[in-house]
C-alpha positions in Angstrom: 8.4 4.3 9.4 6.1 1.8 11.1 7.7 -1.3 12.6 5.7 -3.5 10.2 7.7 -2.0 7.3 10.9 -3.5 8.8 9.3 -6.8 9.7 7.9 -7.4 6.2 10.9 -5.8 4.4 8.8 -2.9 2.9 10.9 0.0 1.6 9.8 3.6 1.1 11.0 4.9 -2.3 9.3 8.2 -3.0 6.2 10.3 -2.3 4.6 13.1 -4.1 1.3 14.9 -3.7 -1.3 12.1 -3.7 1.0 9.3 -4.5 3.6 7.0 -2.8 6.0 4.4 -4.1 6.9 1.6 -1.8 8.7 -1.7 -2.5 8.3 -5.1 -1.1 10.5 -8.2 -1.5 8.4 -11.2 -2.7 10.3 -13.6 -0.4 9.2 -17.1 0.4 8.5 -16.0 4.0 5.6 -13.9 2.6 4.3 -16.6 0.3 2.1 -19.7 0.7 2.9 -23.2 -0.4 2.0 -22.4 -4.0 4.6 -19.7 -4.1 2.3 -16.7 -4.3 2.4 -13.9 -1.9 -0.4 -14.0 0.7 -3.4 -11.8 0.1 -3.1 -10.4 3.6 0.4 -9.3 2.9 -0.7 -7.6 -0.3 -3.5 -5.8 1.6 -1.1 -4.6 4.2 1.2 -3.4 1.5 -1.6 -1.5 -0.3 -2.8 0.0 3.0 0.7 1.2 3.8 1.1 2.9 0.4 -2.3 4.5 0.7 -1.6 5.8 4.2 1.7 7.4 3.0 0.0 8.9 -0.1 -2.9 10.2 1.9 -0.6 12.0 4.3 0.8 14.0 1.4 -2.6 15.7 0.8 -4.1 16.1 4.3 -3.6 19.5 5.7 -1.6 19.8 8.8 -3.7 20.6 11.9 -3.6 24.2 13.0 -1.0 24.9 15.6 -2.1 26.3 19.0 -1.0 29.9 19.6 0.3 31.0 22.9 -1.1 34.3 24.2 
């Protein structure tokens, strides 16, 4: 998992074809003065889940064959 997952406390839960489940703690460290989670953190969270989900449907590159 990417180092950012550890820094922000994101946790991979599950992945299936075209979907991913990731959890994030809504700690005060990730929130502004009003107590809501920063939009940038939510965008990073969504990007991470999308990246994991997209890897479940992208075909693996062909392997080079030795002659």
